[in-house]
N, C-alpha and C positions, 0 to 999 in steps of 0.2 A: 521824354513828357511826367509829368508826377503822376499820371495815374495808370501808368504801362503794368502791364500783366508779365510775373516773368513764368517762365515753363521750364518745368524739372528736364535736363537732359534725357534723360529714358521717356519722355511723354513727346520731345519733339519732332514733326517730320523731317527726315534725312535730309531732304534739300535745306534743313534752317537750322543746322546743327551749330553752326558759327554765330549765330544768335539766341542772346537769351531773354529779351524782352519785346511783348508782342502788344498791339493794339487787342484793348477788351472788349471786342465788339460785341458780346453780349451786353455789356453796359450800352454800349454805343443805342444799340438796339431797342433797349428798355427807354432810355432818355427818348429816342424818336415816335416812339409809341405812344409816351407820355404826352409829346407836345400834338402829334395826331390826335388822341384823344381832346386835348385839349381846343383841338379845332373844331373836331366835331360836334362838340359839345357849343361851343360858339354858335355855330351855325345851326345848332337844333334848337336852342330858346333864342335866336332873333326875334323868331316872332311875339314873343313876350312884348318887347319893347317897340310893336306896334309898325315893323316891318315886314314885308311883304312873305308870307309864308314860302318855302323852300318846293320846288315840283317835285312828285313821286319820283325817287331813285336818285335825287342829287346826293344825299349824303353817303351811298353805297358808293358812287362813283368818285365822289371826292374822296372817299375813305383809299378806293381802289388806287387811286393818281398817287395821295401823300404815302400811304405805305410801300407804295412800289419806288416812289423815288427811293424812300429811305432804305429800302431793301438793294434797290441799284448800287448805291453808293458802302454802306457796309459791305455787299458782298467783295467788291474792290479791294476791299481791306484784309479778306480773308486766306488762309494759307493752306486749307483743304478741301475746294471746291471743284467738281468737275466743270471741263473745260468744253467749249466748243469755239474753235478759232480764238481769238483775242478774247473773246467775252467768255465770263462763267455762264453756264446752264440758268442757273440765278437770275442772272443777270438779262439772259435772254427773255426769262419768263414776264422779270419787273417791267422791261418796254413794250413786250406784247400788252399786259396789264393798262400801264402809262397812257399806251395807243387806244386800245378800247375806252379805258374811261375818257379821254377828251375827246372820244368821237362820241361816246353817249351823252356827254355833256352840250356839244357842239348839235346834238341833234335834240336835246332839250330847249334850250335857251337861242340858239340860233336860227333853228329850222321852227323852232316852238313849236314841237309835236312831242305828244306822250311816247313814252317808250312803250314798245311793240309787245310786252310781256302785260301791262298794267290794266287793269281792269276797270272801264269807265265806270262812272257813278251812274249811269241810267241801268248798266246790267247788274249792279252789286245787288238790289234788293228785289228781283224778280223771281230769285229762287232755284234758278234754272241750274241745273249740274251739268258739267261736261264729262262725258263718259269714256 
């Protein structure tokens, strides 16, 4: 690939001494994060065009899913990760985050219930504090 990354011989992991070029995972992650940012901005500003507002927690859950999808893919290209069976630890964590994000969105939009940690609007202005 034209964007390949050369790693000097003294910096390569022992098992990759026969390879000179590697994927620039830092570049992939930066580009992925820019796309996730664009997605989040689009969702955030959609209310300005008369679309219904998102439910509380939606942006966070979409971020959790989209960031974790990219992280899962990029970690598969890395050469220096901790492994847990056939998957890297970061990929396992990414799968857990994707699952939690999908469960949260299902809770919000399929069950039509607020997330459990959201304070209702009726309790917001009472001035009571939780100790």
